[in-house]
N, C-alpha and C positions, 0 to 999 in steps of 0.2 A: 341969825341962829335957824330962823324958819327956812331960809333957802338951804343951807348947808344939811339940813335934816334929810331933805327930799332924796338926795341921792344916796345917803345912807340907807333910807328905807328901800329904795329900788334896789340896790345892790343885795340886800338881804333876801328881798323877794326873789331877785334872779337867782341867788344862791339856794334858795329852798326849792325852786323849780327845777335848777339843775340836779340837785339831790334826788328830788322825786322823779325825774325822769330817768336817772340812773338806777333808781330803785325798780321802776317800772321795766326797764330793760333786763336787769337780772331776773325779775319774775318772770318775764316772757321767756327769758333763755332756759330757765329752770322748769318752766312749764313745758318747751319744745323738748327739752331732754327726757322730762317725764313721759311725754307723749311718744317719743320715739322708742323710750324703752319699753312703753307698754305695746307698742305696735310690733316689736320684735322679740318679747319675752313672755313666758308663761305666767300669769298672775299668781298661781298657787305655788309653784315650786321655785320660780325666778330662774327657770332654765329657758334657752331659746325656744321660740315657739315653731310650728311646722314651716310657716313661711319664711322665717330667717333660716331655718335649717336647709330648706331647700337651696337658697342661695349659697350657701357653703358646699353642698353637693355638687352643684352646678360648676363651681370653681374647682373641685376636686376632679369632675369629668374632663373638663378642659385642660386641666393639667395631665390628666391620664392619656389624652389624645395628642397633645402638642410635646409634651416632654418625655412621655412615656413612662412617667411614674405610675407606681401602684398604691393604691390605699385600700380601704376596707370600710364597710358599713356593718355595724353590730346594731340588731334591731332585738329590745328586750321588753317582754311581757310579763308581769307578775301573775303567778299562778293563782287561780281561785280568787281573784279580786273581787268578782262580782259577788261571790258568795260572802265574802267579808263584809261588803258593803250592805248586802241585804240582811246580814246577822247583826252586825253592830252599828249599822248606819254610815252615811257618807263622810262624816266628820272622821270617822276612823280610816276610811280610805283614803282622805285627803292628808291626813297626818301620817299615814303610812308612805304615801307618795312624796311627800316633803322630806322625811327621813331617809328613804332610799336615794334620792336625789342628792342629799347631802353627803351620804357615805359614797356614792359612785363618783363623786367630784374629787373626794380624798384619795382616790386610786388611780385618777387619770393623768396621763402626761400633759404638759403644757400647751402642746400641739393638738390635743384631742377636743371635739367640740361635742357637746352633749346637749340633746334637746329633748323636750316632751312632745310627742307626735299626736296625742290625744289619749284621753282616758288614761289607761295604766300602761301604754305603749311609750317607751323611750328609745331614742336613736343616739348612738356614739358614732361619729365620723373619726377614723383613725388615720390621719395624715402620714403619708410614706410609710406604709405598713404592709409587708407581704403577708400572703394567707396564713403561713406557720406562725408568724408572730401575732397576726389578729386573733387566732385560734387561742393563744397564750394570754393576750390581753382580755378576751372574753371568758377565759376561764377563772382570771382574777377579778372580774366583774360579778362572775356567778358565785364565787367564794364569799365576795363582800356583800351579796344580798343575803346568801344563806346564813351568814355569821350575823345579821342584824337580829337582835333580840326585842321584837316589837311588843309592846304590852298595851293593852287598851282596857281600862277600868279594871285594873288588877288581875287582868287574864293574859298570860303570855301567849303569843301566835306565832307558830312556825311559818317562816316566809320562803317561798320559793319563787323561781323565775326559770322561763324558757327563753331561749336566745337563738337568733337566726343571725349567721355571719355571711356575708358575700363580698368578694373582691371587686374594687372599682378598678377596671381596666380600659384600655381603648375600645374595647369591644362592646361595653354597654352602651345602649342606645340612648337613654334618657333617663333623668331623674324618676319619672314615673315607673319606668322599667326596674330600675334599681331599687326602688322602695317596695315594689311587687314583690321581686325576688327575694328581699331580706324578710318580707312578711310570710311569703311562702315557707321559707325555712324556719322561722319561728313557728308557724302553725305546724309545721311537720315535727318540730320539737315536742308539742304539746300532744300532737297524736301519739307520738311513741312513748308517751308516759310522764309527760311534764318535767320540769326541774332539771333540764338537760340543755346541750348545745348542739345546734345541728348547722353543719357547713353546708352552704349551697353548692351543688354539683349540677351542670347543665343536663348531664344524662340521668339524673335521678328520676327514677319513674313515679315517685310520688311528687316531686317538684313538677315534672311534666303535666301531672295531671292537674295540679294547681292553677298551672298556665292554661289548661282546658278550661277550667272553672272561670278564670278570668275572661276568656272568650265566650263563654256561656253567659256570663253576667251582661256583656255588651249586647248579645243577642237577645236575651230577656227583656232588657230595656227597649231595645228596638222593638219586639214583639209587641209590648205594652203600648208604645208610641203609635204602631200600625194597627192595633186592635186585632192582632192575629192569633191570640189564643181563641180555643175552642171548646165548649162544654159537651161532654158526653153524659149519657145515663144509664146506670146499671140497675135492672131490676132487682128487688129483693122479694122473695117468695115465701108467702107465710105457710107454714108446715105443721102448725099445732092449733088446737081448738082455743086456745086463749089468745093466739095473735090476732091484732086488730086488723079487720078487714079494709079494704080500700087499695089504692096505688102507693107503693112504697119504691122508691129508688134512691140510689146515692149519685151524685154528681161527680163527674172524673173530668181532670183537665188534660187538654192536649195543647202541644205548641206547634203552629203550622209555620214551616218555612215558606221563604218567597216562591220556592220552586214547588210548593205543595206538599213537600216530605212531612209527614207527621212523627213527632216526637212524643214518648211517653214520659211521664212525670220522673221515672227514675233517671232520665238523660239530664234533666236540669234542676230538679229541687235542691240538690246539694249544693250547686253554685248559688241558687237563689236564697238559701238559708246562709250562706257564708258571706254574702255580700249585701245583706240586708234589704232583699227585695221580696220577702214573703209577706210583708205587710200590704204592699202594693197588689200582689197577685191574689191574696185573700180578698180585699176590697174589690178588685176586679170581678173575680168569681162571684161574690155576694151581688154586685150590683146588676151583672149581667143575668144572673140566675134568677132573681127575684123579677127582673123586666121579662125575661122569657115566660116565666110561670104566669105573670099577669096578662100576658098577650095571648094565651090559650084560648080558645073558644070554649063556652060552656059545653057540657058541665065539668070541665077537667078539674077546676079548683074544688069543686064539691066532691070528687071522686079521690082526689088526693088526700093520703093519709100522712104520708112522710117524704119529705125531700130532705135528704142528708147531705150536708156540705162539710169537708174536711177544713178545719180551723187549725193553723201552725200555732207554735208555742209564742212565736214572735207577737201575733195579735192577742194571744192569751194574756200577755204582760202590757199591752198597749192601752194606756190610760183613755184614748181617745175612741177606744173601739165601740163602747157601749154607746155613745152619741151617735157615732156614724151609722150603726145598725139601726137604732131607732129610727133615724132620719130615713134611711133606706126602706125601711119596712111600711113607714107612714107614706112614703111617696108612692110605693107600689100598690098599696091596698092587700097584699098578701098577708092571711092570718099568721100571726107568729106560731100559733099551735101547728101550722103546717111544716115548721122547719125542725131541723135536728142538727146540731153541729157534732161533729165527730172529731175527737181530741184522743191522741195516744196515751196511753196509761203513764208514759214515762213524761211525757209534758205535764200532765195534770199533777203529778206528784213533786215535780222539780220545784215548783213554787205554789205549795199546796194552799198557803193562806190566801194568797191573792186569787188563785184558780177557784176557790171555795166561794170567794165574794162575787166573782164575776158570774159564775154558773148560778148562784142563788138570786142574783138579780135579774138575770135573764129567765131563769126557769119561772119566777114570779110573773113574767110576761107571757107565758105559755110556751116558750121555746124549751125543747127537749135536748137530750145529750146521750151520746153514746161514747164508750171508751172502746177505742180501737185497738187491734191487735193484742186483745187481752189474753193473758196466760203467760206472755214473755217474762213477766216478773211475778211469781207466785205470792209475793209478799203484799200484792195489792189488794187483798181481800179487807186488810185493815182500813185502807183509805175509803173503801166503799160507804163506810159510816158518814163521812166527812163530805161527800159529794152528791149532788142531786142527780144523779145517773140514772136513765130510764132503760139504756140498752146496753150490754156487753157483747161486743163482736170477738168472738172466740178466733184466736189467730190460726191461719189457714195450716200451720205446720202441725197441729193437733188434729186437723180434719182430714188431712190427706188420706192417712192409714186408719182412721178410726175403726173401718170395719173389720181390718186385720190385726191390728195391734191393740192389746190389751191394755197396756199402759196409756196410749193415746186415748181411748175409750174410757178409762178411768178418770184421766184429767178432764175431759169434756164434761162427763157426769158430775165431777166435783164441782166444776164452775157452775153448771146448771143449778145443782143442789143449793149452792149458797145464794146465787141469784133469784132463785124461786123464793127462798125464805125472805129475802130482802124486797120482793116485788119487782125485781128488774127482769125485763125480758132478754133473750140472747139470739144472737145472730151467728151462724156458723159461715165462715169466710172460705172461699175456695173451694166449694163443694164439686167434688169431680165426676160423681156418677149417681145414678137412681138408688143403687145399693146403699150409698153414704146416706142419702135423703132419708131412706127407710130407717136406717141405724139412728141418724141424729132424731127421727121422729119418736123412737122408741125410747131415747134418752130424754124426751120432753123439750127438746130445742124449738124455738119459737119460729125462727125464720132461717133461710137458706139463701146464700148469694155464691155467684161465681159465673166463669165464662161457660161452663157447661150447661148451666140454667138459663144464662141470658148475657151474650156478649154486649158490652157497651154499645150504644147508638148514640148519634147527634141527639142533643137535648130537643131541638125544634121538631124532631119526628114525633108521630102521635104516640 
């Protein structure tokens, strides 16, 4: 009996091992499938991700070139999605994306492919679909989103979407160009009022402009890498008894091409804002400005009263900006009290709570702030109570005819009176003449700035 028990025991052990091996193989296969899905699908919505969607777009392009087929790409952005996130939190935004994804899949054809491209952007690839049919399909998607009754914490929220549609033909060069064209069309829909459909047209002036912005984005990145941006300074003149004495100037940015051609900010800032390059530009300006100030021979820093640096809305919303700035100031040795950041009133009130916190923290370190282009939104007076602002820069459109136009004069006087009560100094922008300076002085304005007073010159000059 002892001899016969041994084989039975070995058989049971072998059976156990085989079962265990089969179980491990199944687990490994399941894990492989899960990993494969994670690599190709968006975790939140369950839709394809950008990488997987690009592969489908490549296939569609190949079919268009080799078989003469026509397909279409629909690019969809939810309107005011950022505002929803800021108001109700990211959980609300995530839930909305999930519901939108589910509803869109219900109205798609079996041959359509949908993906989440990032953030609130969705893409739908419409196989074997001419432009006329693609527009009808886009209208169905649009109606589906509009009909969604999204409720968060017992509050009903109206949902809208902007859509860009672009045909996929043999003439399309690459997936990158295809997505760029669809993105441009979607952005144009937003600019025309949101919650609408924009069909891509090669000769559309606005789309051509978008392509120009793509080109600018490439040039901006190259300029940053080559360190070809240059800083200029424009003097700010004290014109009232209460104005602080000393050197005051605003730092201005110029882009220098490889052939030496100089571009003004209006040429490239729109593209920089659109393609997320303003944080990098702001940091370059601050780093270079502080380094230049610190390198000036004595007694420059002693005479310097205000160095004003423009700060973009992107940096205002950057959680890491404060740490970056403190590191740069500490390294340079320039006193924070010498610095003044200029922000537009639109940027300041767009995210008032965050802006107030950042300005208060920087103000506690001695840094000052100016509201630029003030007067373009006269409801701004109410926000001055909430922000530690030291200067109001009165928009040049009110300054240009202040000598001859009673309405402009009344506007400037009103801004001065409010700022005077609040202990805020005023700076007039775009001053065109000595007569204007005399008029501003009689109104109590503290400082004047403009090309007539002092054209910008390289910051490194004395």
